[in-house]
C-alpha positions in Angstrom: 4.5 -7.3 8.1 3.0 -8.6 11.3 1.5 -12.0 10.9 -2.3 -12.5 11.5 -3.1 -13.8 14.9 -3.3 -17.6 15.4 -5.1 -19.8 17.8 -8.6 -20.3 19.0 -9.4 -16.5 19.3 -8.2 -15.8 15.9 -10.4 -14.9 12.9 -9.5 -15.1 9.3 -10.2 -11.7 7.8 -10.7 -13.3 4.4 -13.3 -15.8 5.8 -16.2 -13.8 7.3 -17.7 -17.0 8.6 -15.0 -17.0 11.3 -15.8 -13.4 12.4 -17.4 -12.5 15.8 -20.5 -10.5 16.3 -19.2 -6.9 17.0 -19.5 -5.5 20.5 -18.4 -2.0 21.7 -14.7 -2.1 22.8 -13.7 -4.9 20.5 -11.3 -2.6 18.6 -9.1 -2.0 21.7 -5.9 -4.0 21.2 -7.1 -5.6 17.9 -4.8 -6.5 15.1 -6.8 -4.4 12.6 -8.1 -7.3 10.6 -10.5 -5.0 8.8 -7.7 -3.1 7.5 -6.5 -6.1 5.5 -9.7 -6.2 3.4 -9.8 -4.3 0.2 -10.9 -0.7 0.9 -13.1 1.0 -1.6 -13.0 4.7 -1.6 -15.1 7.3 -3.4 -13.9 10.6 -5.0 -15.2 12.3 -1.9 -13.0 10.0 0.3 -10.0 10.9 -1.8 -10.7 14.5 -1.5 -10.9 14.2 2.3 -7.6 12.2 2.2 -6.3 15.2 0.3 -5.1 12.9 -2.6 -7.1 14.9 -5.2 -8.9 18.2 -5.4 -12.7 18.8 -6.1 -11.6 20.1 -9.5 -9.8 17.0 -10.4 -12.7 14.8 -9.4 -15.1 17.0 -11.5 -12.9 16.8 -14.5 -11.9 13.1 -15.0 -12.0 10.3 -12.5 -10.2 8.0 -15.0 -7.4 10.6 -15.1 -7.4 10.7 -11.3 -7.2 6.9 -11.3 -4.3 6.8 -13.6 -2.3 9.3 -11.5 -3.1 7.7 -8.2 -2.3 4.2 -9.5 1.2 5.4 -10.7 1.7 7.2 -7.4 0.9 3.9 -5.5 -2.3 5.0 -3.8 -4.7 2.9 -5.6 -4.8 -0.6 -7.2 -7.9 -0.2 -9.2 -10.7 2.1 -10.3 -14.1 0.6 -11.2 -15.8 3.0 -13.6 -19.3 1.4 -13.3 -19.4 2.2 -9.5 -17.0 5.1 -9.6 -15.0 3.6 -6.7 -11.3 3.3 -6.2 -9.5 0.4 -4.5 -6.9 1.5 -2.2 -3.4 -0.1 -2.5 -2.5 -2.8 0.0 1.1 -3.5 1.1 2.3 -7.0 0.5 -1.2 -7.7 -0.9 -2.7 -7.4 2.5 -2.5 -4.3 4.7 -4.1 -1.1 3.7 -1.5 1.5 2.7 -2.6 3.8 5.5 -2.2 1.1 8.2 0.9 1.9 10.3 3.5 -0.5 11.7 1.7 -0.1 15.2 -1.4 -1.5 13.4 -3.2 1.8 13.8 -4.7 3.9 11.1 -2.3 6.8 10.0 -5.2 8.8 8.5 -7.9 8.0 11.0 -9.6 11.4 11.0 -9.6 11.5 7.2 -10.3 7.7 6.6 -12.8 6.6 3.9 -16.5 6.3 4.6 -16.4 2.5 4.4 -13.9 2.4 7.2 -16.1 4.9 9.3 -19.0 2.6 8.9 -17.4 -0.8 9.5 -18.6 -3.2 10.8 -22.2 -2.0 10.1 -21.2 -2.4 6.4 -18.8 -4.9 4.9 -18.6 -8.6 3.9 -20.6 -9.6 7.0 -22.4 -6.5 8.6 -22.4 -6.6 12.3 -19.4 -8.9 12.6 -15.7 -8.3 12.5 -12.4 -10.3 12.2 -11.3 -9.3 15.8 -8.3 -11.0 17.5 -6.0 -9.5 19.9 -2.5 -8.5 18.7 -0.1 -11.4 19.2 
């Protein structure tokens, strides 16, 4: 696991107060701090990721959650919101974050990832820092 950046330009992904206002181009060369936050995914996201079928989603999300948890894709399912929390490697990185710190499922990524940083713990801000 690559350590989080340190120094005056580093932000702590777990502390949104350290984040910078987002500007176009900030993602270029970033360490993917947003990919260390818990990722909530809907059934539609899981269908797009090809982890489940529409039929499975319509039948029982609790059954889907049990299977995906045993397969290591999710860490939790919240029945009240009908959202799944994707598994994180070493308690930090999204399971779909590659060793190069790039998303391995970018074209199929969950909606929350597509909309970040307009949504998230601090809308309009991100934990940007250059790769060390």
